[in-house]
C-alpha positions in Angstrom: 92.0 65.8 77.4 94.7 68.3 77.7 93.1 71.0 79.8 90.1 69.0 81.1 87.7 71.4 79.5 85.9 68.4 78.3 85.3 65.2 80.3 84.8 61.8 78.7 83.2 58.8 80.4 82.0 55.5 79.0 78.8 54.1 80.5 78.1 50.7 79.0 77.8 51.6 75.3 77.2 55.3 75.7 79.9 57.9 75.7 79.1 60.8 78.1 80.9 64.0 77.0 80.7 66.8 79.5 81.7 70.5 78.8 83.7 71.3 81.9 84.4 75.0 82.3 81.7 76.0 84.7 83.4 79.3 85.7 83.0 80.4 82.1 79.5 78.8 81.8 81.1 76.3 79.4 81.7 79.0 76.8 82.8 77.8 73.4 86.4 78.9 73.4 89.0 77.8 70.9 90.4 75.3 73.4 87.0 73.9 74.5 86.0 73.4 70.8 89.2 71.6 70.1 88.8 69.3 73.1 85.2 68.7 72.3 86.0 67.7 68.7 88.7 65.4 70.0 86.1 63.7 72.3 83.6 63.4 69.5 86.3 61.8 67.3 87.1 59.3 70.1 83.5 58.2 70.4 83.2 58.1 66.6 86.1 55.7 66.3 85.2 53.4 69.2 83.2 50.5 67.9 82.0 49.8 71.4 80.2 53.2 71.6 76.7 53.2 70.1 75.4 56.6 71.4 76.7 59.8 72.8 75.4 62.2 75.5 76.5 65.8 75.5 76.0 67.8 78.7 77.6 70.5 80.8 78.9 71.0 84.4 77.6 73.7 86.6 74.6 75.9 85.8 75.1 76.0 82.0 75.0 73.6 79.1 76.9 76.2 77.2 76.7 80.0 77.0 78.0 80.0 73.5 80.8 82.4 72.6 82.8 84.0 75.4 82.0 87.7 75.1 85.2 88.6 76.9 87.0 87.2 73.9 85.0 89.3 71.4 87.1 92.5 71.5 90.1 90.5 70.2 88.2 89.1 67.3 88.5 90.7 63.9 87.4 89.6 60.4 90.4 87.2 60.1 90.4 85.4 63.5 86.6 85.7 63.9 86.2 83.7 60.7 88.8 81.2 61.9 86.9 80.8 65.1 83.6 80.1 63.3 85.3 77.6 60.9 86.6 75.7 63.9 83.1 75.7 65.4 81.6 74.7 62.0 83.9 71.7 61.7 82.8 70.5 65.1 79.1 70.9 64.2 79.5 69.1 60.9 81.2 66.2 62.7 78.4 66.0 65.2 75.6 66.4 62.6 77.1 63.7 60.3 78.1 61.3 63.1 76.7 57.9 62.4 75.7 57.4 66.0 72.8 59.1 67.9 73.8 62.2 69.9 71.7 63.4 72.8 72.0 66.8 74.3 71.2 66.7 78.0 70.7 70.4 78.6 71.3 71.0 82.3 71.0 74.8 82.4 71.7 77.8 80.2 71.9 77.1 76.5 72.6 80.5 74.9 73.7 81.6 71.4 76.1 79.0 70.0 75.4 76.8 73.0 71.7 76.7 72.0 72.7 75.8 68.4 75.1 73.2 69.6 72.2 71.4 71.3 70.1 71.7 68.2 72.8 70.0 66.2 72.3 66.9 68.2 69.7 64.3 67.3 67.7 64.7 70.4 67.4 67.4 73.1 66.4 66.4 76.7 66.3 69.3 79.1 66.2 70.0 82.8 63.2 72.0 83.9 65.7 74.6 85.0 67.1 75.0 81.4 66.9 78.4 79.7 67.4 78.9 76.0 68.2 82.1 74.0 69.2 83.1 70.5 70.9 86.1 72.1 72.8 87.3 69.1 70.7 90.3 68.2 71.2 91.6 71.8 75.0 91.9 71.2 74.9 93.1 67.6 75.6 89.8 65.9 73.9 87.4 63.6 73.1 83.8 64.7 76.0 81.4 64.1 77.0 77.8 64.8 74.5 76.6 62.3 71.4 78.2 64.0 69.9 79.6 60.8 69.9 76.1 59.3 68.9 74.2 62.4 66.3 76.3 64.2 63.8 76.9 61.3 63.8 73.1 60.6 62.9 72.6 64.3 60.3 75.3 65.0 59.4 76.6 61.5 60.5 79.8 59.8 58.2 82.2 61.6 59.1 81.1 65.1 62.8 81.0 64.3 62.6 84.6 63.1 60.8 85.6 66.3 63.4 83.9 68.5 66.3 85.3 66.6 65.1 88.8 66.0 64.1 89.3 69.7 66.9 87.3 71.3 64.5 86.7 74.2 65.0 84.0 76.8 62.6 81.0 76.8 62.0 78.5 79.5 62.5 74.8 79.2 58.7 74.5 79.1 58.4 76.9 76.2 61.2 75.1 74.4 59.3 71.9 74.8 56.1 73.4 73.5 58.0 74.7 70.4 59.5 71.3 69.7 63.1 72.3 70.5 63.1 69.9 73.5 61.9 66.3 73.2 61.5 65.6 76.9 61.5 67.7 80.1 63.1 66.1 83.1 63.7 67.2 86.7 67.2 68.5 87.2 68.1 65.6 89.6 67.0 63.0 87.1 68.3 64.5 83.8 71.4 62.3 83.4 69.6 59.2 84.6 66.9 59.8 82.0 69.5 60.6 79.3 71.4 57.4 79.8 68.1 55.4 79.8 67.0 57.2 76.6 70.3 56.5 75.0 70.0 52.8 75.7 66.4 52.7 74.3 67.2 54.4 71.0 70.3 52.2 70.4 68.5 48.9 70.8 68.2 48.8 67.0 70.9 47.7 64.7 73.8 50.3 64.6 74.2 50.2 60.8 70.5 50.6 60.2 70.4 53.6 62.5 73.5 55.1 60.8 71.9 54.7 57.3 68.6 56.2 58.6 70.3 59.2 60.1 72.3 59.9 57.0 69.2 60.1 54.9 67.0 61.9 57.3 69.6 64.6 57.8 69.1 65.9 54.3 65.5 64.9 53.7 64.4 68.6 53.8 66.7 69.4 50.9 65.9 66.3 48.8 63.0 65.5 46.5 60.7 62.6 47.1 62.4 60.7 44.3 65.8 61.3 45.7 64.8 60.0 49.1 63.2 56.9 47.5 66.4 56.2 45.6 68.6 56.5 48.7 66.1 54.4 50.7 66.4 51.6 48.1 70.2 51.8 48.1 70.4 51.8 51.9 67.9 49.0 52.2 69.9 47.0 49.7 73.0 47.4 52.0 70.9 46.6 55.1 69.6 43.3 53.6 73.2 42.0 53.4 74.2 42.6 57.0 74.6 40.1 59.8 72.4 42.4 61.9 69.5 41.9 59.5 69.9 38.1 59.7 70.1 38.3 63.5 67.0 40.5 63.6 64.9 38.1 61.5 66.2 35.1 63.5 65.4 36.7 66.8 62.0 37.7 65.6 61.1 34.1 64.8 62.8 32.8 68.0 60.9 35.4 70.0 63.9 36.8 71.8 65.8 40.1 72.0 68.2 40.5 69.1 72.0 40.7 69.8 73.2 43.2 67.2 77.0 43.4 66.4 77.1 46.3 64.0 78.1 44.0 61.2 
């Protein structure tokens, strides 16, 4: 990565992508977004990678937009900034591999919503979340108005967004934003273990499942049933399905190849 604003490490079959601008609390600058999208593309194309962990260095996961850049934003480049961010979010959301946010500290504004865009959120007990936008005269961005109501319900989403208040990791867990709370010293260890656990299934089956679940709230029952039938028809033809059945009868762990 050109400026080392994003670090990339491969641990077995998991790509660990780390936001690495702690002096700016891993703020989502143009450059960081560009590097992060490059890292996501790299993991997406690598057939060896089955899951991704997204985390941050220092005391923040991400503080969202860098307020020191805001005076230079106008309608034109502000829109360009958000389009860049939206392209990143859509890539993460649609990625056919599980993405785990390991929230190590502050997850504020766009940083909060970046975490929500992932399939799972694990958080350090020291993590703090805030939809801070109303405090600085802005509306929630980076997909928050789509993602948060689907996670916590409309009423709680409105409360968090209107107030912009900070919530602890424990509150985030109680609201369903965080799947697991982990001590700070064990966060990455647990994230890697969790990644391994959820990728024990067949990669293509997981990819097909994610693609349908991601729009299940916007689809009718009949639409989901139709997509389920189509996806299952594809799954029946895969080598992984045959391996899964064979391993079941042989009473051993399956060795999936993603084919």
